[in-house]
MIVEXDREN-913278 format. One line per field, with one value per residue (C-alpha): residue in three letters; x, y, z. Coordinates in pm, whole numbers, plus 32768, in hexadecimal, padded with zeros to 4 digits. Last residue first. Layout:
// residues N
mido	c(Ala_...)
x	c(X_...)
y	c(Y_...)
z	c(Z_...)
END
This chain:
// residues 317
mido	c(Asn_Met_Val_Gln_Asp_Pro_Pro_Cys_Val_Gly_Asn_Val_Leu_Ala_Val_Lys_Cys_Lys_Gly_Glu_Asp_Thr_Val_Ala_Pro_Ala_Val_Ala_Pro_Ala_Thr_Thr_Thr_Thr_Ala_Pro_Ala_Thr_Thr_Thr_Thr_Ser_Ala_Ala_Ala_Pro_Thr_Val_Thr_Pro_Thr_Gly_Thr_Val_Ile_Ala_Pro_Pro_Pro_Leu_Val_Ala_Leu_Thr_Pro_Ile_Ala_Ser_Ala_Pro_Val_Glu_Pro_Glu_Ala_Lys_Lys_Pro_Ala_Ile_Thr_Pro_Pro_Ile_Tyr_Leu_Gly_Thr_Pro_Met_Glu_Gly_Ser_Ala_Thr_Leu_Val_Ile_Val_Lys_Glu_Gly_Gly_Thr_Leu_Arg_Gly_Tyr_Leu_Asp_Ile_Val_Asp_Gln_Asn_Ile_Met_Arg_Ile_Cys_Gly_Ser_Ser_Ala_Asn_Lys_Gly_Ile_Ser_Lys_Trp_Glu_Pro_Thr_Gly_His_Ile_Arg_Tyr_Gly_Tyr_Asp_Arg_Gly_Gly_Ser_Thr_Leu_Tyr_Ile_Ala_Arg_Ala_Gly_Leu_Pro_Asn_Thr_Pro_Gly_Gly_Pro_Gln_Gly_Val_Glu_Asp_Phe_Lys_Ala_Leu_Glu_Pro_Lys_Arg_Ala_Ile_Met_Glu_Lys_Pro_Pro_Ile_Trp_Thr_Pro_Trp_Glu_Lys_Lys_Glu_Ala_Val_Val_Ala_Glu_Gly_Ser_Trp_Glu_Phe_Gly_Ser_Arg_Gly_Val_Ala_Ile_Gly_Tyr_Arg_Ile_Ala_Arg_Asn_Lys_Gly_Ile_Val_Tyr_Tyr_Leu_Leu_Lys_Thr_Lys_Pro_Asn_Ile_Ile_Ile_Thr_Gly_Pro_Pro_Gln_Asp_Thr_Glu_Tyr_Asp_Val_Val_Gln_Arg_Arg_His_Thr_Glu_Pro_Ile_Glu_Asp_Val_Pro_Leu_Ala_Pro_Ile_Gln_Ile_Gly_Ala_Asp_Met_Ser_Ala_Val_Tyr_Val_Asn_Asp_Gly_Pro_Lys_Pro_Leu_Ala_Ala_Asn_Ser_Ala_Ser_Gly_Ala_Thr_Met_Thr_Pro_Asp_Val_Cys_Gly_Ser_Leu_Thr_Ala_Phe_Ala_Leu_Val_Ala_Ala_Leu_Ala_Thr_Ala_Lys_Arg_Ser_Phe_Ala_Gly_Ser_Leu_Arg_Met)
x	c(D5B2_D46F_D437_D2F2_D380_D430_D2F9_D338_D359_D29F_D1AE_D160_D1CE_D0DC_D11D_D225_D331_D459_D3A8_D30A_D464_D47B_D530_D5AF_D6FD_D6E9_D720_D813_D7A1_D851_D947_D926_DA5C_DA38_DB5F_DB9B_DB42_DC74_DC71_DD37_DD8A_DEEE_DF28_DEC3_DFBB_E0C5_E098_E00B_E0C3_DFF9_E07E_E102_E097_DFE4_DFAD_DF86_DE6B_DEC7_DEED_DDBA_DDB3_DCBA_DBE1_DBF4_DAA3_DA80_DA08_DB68_DBBA_DAB1_D99F_D986_D827_D7E5_D7D3_D67B_D660_D60C_D49E_D442_D365_D236_D25B_D1CF_D0D6_D03D_CF23_CEC6_D031_D084_D116_D286_D260_D2F5_D1F9_D24C_D2DB_D250_D2FF_D257_D338_D30A_D470_D542_D5DC_D6CB_D809_D7AF_D790_D8F4_D983_D8C5_D965_DACE_DA9B_DA0E_D8A7_D7FA_D681_D62A_D56C_D668_D75D_D7ED_D6FB_D7EB_D82E_D91D_D9C8_DB18_DB02_DB35_DBA3_DA33_D95E_D801_D68E_D5FB_D4F3_D4CF_D354_D331_D1C2_D11A_D045_D184_D2D5_D420_D57C_D677_D7D6_D91A_DA89_DA68_D956_DA22_DB3E_DC8F_DCEC_DC75_DB4C_DB5F_DADB_D9C6_D9CB_D8E8_D8BF_DA0A_DABF_D991_D9FA_DAA9_D952_D8F0_D787_D71D_D7E9_D727_D5DA_D65A_D696_D802_D863_D925_D9A6_D96C_DA6F_D985_D81F_D6C9_D56E_D402_D40C_D2B1_D22A_D14E_D12E_D210_D2E9_D3E4_D493_D438_D524_D62D_D5D8_D650_D795_D797_D7F8_D794_D6B4_D67D_D522_D45E_D2F4_D290_D39B_D4A9_D421_D523_D524_D5BE_D620_D647_D57B_D47E_D4A5_D429_D446_D394_D404_D326_D3CE_D31E_D1B0_D140_D08E_D1A6_D25B_D3D0_D4BF_D619_D71C_D843_D8E0_D96F_D898_D846_D9B4_DA0D_DB15_DC60_DCC2_DC99_DDAF_DD58_DE10_DE3F_DD7D_DE74_DDDA_DE23_DCB8_DCBA_DDFC_DDE4_DE3B_DD89_DC40_DB8B_DC47_DB89_DB43_D9E1_D9AE_D95B_D87F_D929_D8AA_D7B4_D732_D604_D540_D3C6_D3D4_D43F_D578_D521_D585_D6EF_D76A_D894_D7CC_D6D5_D7E9_D84A_D6E1_D6A5_D7DA_D773_D617_D6A9_D79A_D67A_D5B5_D6E2_D71A_D5AC_D5B8_D6F4_D658_D52D_D604_D6EE_D84D_D974_DAB2)
y	c(30FD_310F_3248_32F7_3445_347F_3447_3321_337D_32F1_3414_33CA_326B_31A6_31AC_311D_3136_3042_2F38_3044_3095_3205_32A5_340B_3462_3514_368E_3713_3850_3993_3A12_3B87_3C45_3DA0_3E88_3F5D_40D2_41B8_42DA_4418_44E6_4476_44E3_4648_4658_45B9_46CE_467E_472B_47AE_4746_486D_49DF_4AAE_4C26_4CFB_4DFA_4F69_504A_511E_5298_5344_544B_55B1_565D_57A9_58BE_5925_5967_5A75_5A3E_5B63_5BC2_5BA4_5CFE_5D79_5DDF_5F4D_5FAA_6021_6152_6137_61C5_6324_633A_648C_6488_6423_6416_643B_62F5_6290_612D_618C_62A7_6408_650D_6665_6795_68E9_6A16_6AD9_6B4E_6C23_6B08_6B22_6B31_69F1_6938_6992_6945_67FA_67A5_67EA_6721_65F4_65C4_64F3_64F1_648A_6349_6284_628A_6197_613A_617D_6270_633F_6264_62A6_640F_63A7_6501_6560_668C_66C1_66B0_6676_65A6_65B2_659B_6713_676F_689D_67C2_672A_67C3_67BA_6836_687E_6827_689A_6838_66CF_6652_651D_65FF_6584_66C1_67A6_6819_67C9_6678_669D_6749_6662_6516_6523_6433_6348_62F5_61B2_6132_60F4_607A_6133_625E_6258_625B_6379_6447_649F_660B_6691_67F5_68A5_6909_6A12_6A09_6A26_6A2C_69D4_6954_68C2_6760_6680_6507_63D7_6315_61F9_6182_6010_5FBF_60CE_623C_6307_635A_6476_64D6_6635_66B0_681F_6846_68A5_684D_69BB_6A5F_6A26_68EF_6857_66E2_65DF_6484_632D_6286_61E4_62E9_63FF_6551_6685_67DE_6901_6A4E_6A7A_6A0C_689E_6829_673C_66AE_66B6_671D_6721_680E_6753_66E1_6584_6458_63E1_63FC_6302_6394_62D8_6393_64D9_6487_6577_66B5_66EB_67EB_68A0_695B_6ACE_6B2E_6A73_6A2B_697D_683F_67F2_6732_6812_678F_6827_6741_67BA_6907_6932_6A5E_6B94_6C17_6D34_6D06_6CA7_6C17_6C33_6D83_6CCA_6C3E_6B90_6CC2_6CA1_6DF8_6E92_6EF3_6FAA_7093_70F2_7127_71F8_72CA_72FC_736C_745B_74EA_7524_75DB_76B8_7703_7761_784C_78F1_7921_79CF_7AB1_7B1C_7A97_7B76_7B7D)
z	c(A2B7_A1FE_A134_A189_A200_A0B7_9FE2_9EFF_9D90_9C63_9C57_9DBF_9E15_9EE6_A056_A13D_A031_A017_9F56_9E79_9DEA_9D69_9E85_9E46_9EDD_A022_A00F_A10D_A1B5_A143_A23C_A286_A2EF_A392_A37D_A4AE_A48C_A479_A56D_A51B_A64F_A654_A4EA_A539_A64E_A575_A471_A31B_A1FE_A0D7_9F81_9EAA_9EB5_9FB9_9F6E_A0A6_A095_A04A_A178_A1C9_A18E_A271_A1C3_A23F_A24C_A187_A26C_A2CC_A15E_A150_A04B_9F57_9EF4_9D7C_9CE1_9C83_9B18_9AF2_9ABF_9962_997D_989C_973E_96FA_95DB_958B_9491_9330_92C2_9150_90D1_90BB_9141_9294_92A3_9231_931D_92C8_935C_9352_9383_94C9_94D8_93EA_9321_91F8_92C9_9380_9234_91CF_9327_9322_91D5_9237_9376_92BD_932D_9438_9471_95D5_9623_96EF_95CE_94CE_93BC_929C_917F_924F_9356_92AD_9325_948E_9502_94FC_94AF_9531_94E7_963D_96EC_9867_9872_98AA_98BF_9820_973F_96B7_9710_9658_96B7_95A3_9619_9579_9567_95DC_96C1_9727_97AA_9728_9669_977E_984A_99BC_9A39_9B37_9C8A_9D52_9C9C_9BDF_9CCD_9CB0_9B4B_9BBB_9C28_9ABC_9AA8_9BE3_9B70_9A29_9AE0_9BB9_9A82_9A33_9A6D_9942_994C_9802_96FD_9673_96EF_964C_96E9_96A8_9542_951A_951C_9448_9450_9459_954D_952A_9669_9663_9546_951F_9511_93E7_9333_9236_90D3_9069_8F50_8F05_8E75_8D3F_8CEA_8D0B_8DDC_8EE4_8F95_907E_903C_9127_90A9_914D_9035_9120_9232_9148_91F1_9168_91DE_9179_912C_8FE0_8FEC_8FDC_8EA0_8E4C_8D1C_8D54_8C42_8CD8_8D6C_8E03_8F4C_8F28_8F81_8E20_8DBD_8ECE_8FBA_8FA2_8E64_8F21_9016_9130_9193_9306_93D2_94B4_95D7_960B_95DF_9495_93DB_928D_91D2_908C_9070_8F77_8E49_8D26_8BFE_8BCB_8C7C_8DEA_8E34_8EB9_9003_8FD3_912F_91FD_90DB_90E3_9036_8F01_8E61_8D1A_8C4F_8CC8_8D28_8C70_8B39_8C15_8C83_8B1E_8ABC_8BF2_8BAC_8A41_8AAB_8BAD_8AAB_89BD_8ACB_8B1A_89AB_897F_8AAD_8A29_88D2_896A_8A4B_8931_8939_899A_88CB)
END
C-alpha cells in the first residue's frame, strides 16, 4: 500500500526526530564543542587502568588499589569560570582538571616539578605526539652526564621512554620552555614532586586526555600554593654541581717511613771507654782549728778578764 505524499513527509520528519533523540541519548550532555572526541567519560567504580595494546606496544595493567582514590581518573564537580577544553593544573594537590562543562571536569592524578623546578602561568597546547622520542635538555645532561648518549638522536618511543605513551607540548607567549604534559612508566611517582618541571600522567590517563584535545587549548598552571597565577613564572636554571678535580697519584708526595725508636729497659751498662773518661775530683779534708780551753784565773792572764774569761792571746805561758 502506498502512503500519500503528506503522510510520507510527516513520517520522515518523525523518524528524523526519533533518530536525533536516540543519538542524543548516547552523547553525554556535558560534552561540548570544546571536546575533541566523544570518548566515554569514566563512571564511578570503573577500572580505567586495564592492560591494552597501543601502536603495537603493550601497556600493562596497574594495581588500582595502589593508586590513591583522589588521583584516579574521574568526573568531578569543579567550580571554574574557564570554558570547556581548558586544562587547569594544581601543583599543590597534584591534580589536573580538564573542563568539560559548567563547573564540571575530568580529574586526573599527576606528578609535578620537584623543589626548584616549579613553574606557573598560562600556556597553550602547541603540539601532540604519540610515543614520542625523548631528547633530554642540555641542562639535564649537565646534571646527569650518563644521558649524553641521547643528545643527538634521542631515546625512541617505547615502554621505558620517560615521555610515556603521549606527549602534549606547551608554549607560553609563543616560546617553548621545554614543558610537557606526558605519560610516564614511573606511575608510582604520581602524587609527588618528581619531575624537572613537566607534568607526568599515568599512561592510560594521558592517552585519554590526548584524545580529547585538538590543539590550541589553554593551559593554566596554578602557583605552588594553588592560587591563580598573575603572570608567567619560569624558575632559574639550576647549575649542575661541579665535580671535585681528581688528583693524579703521581702528584701525591710519598712520605718516608722511619723505623720505630729502640726501647731501652733495665739498668744502663757503662762501657769501659766511657768509664775511662770519667774524672773523679779528689776529696778535700778541712781540719778545724783546735780551740784552747777558756782561762778564768786572773793570775794567768796578762790583762783583766773579759766577762770572766781571759782572751786567748793574753794567756801567760
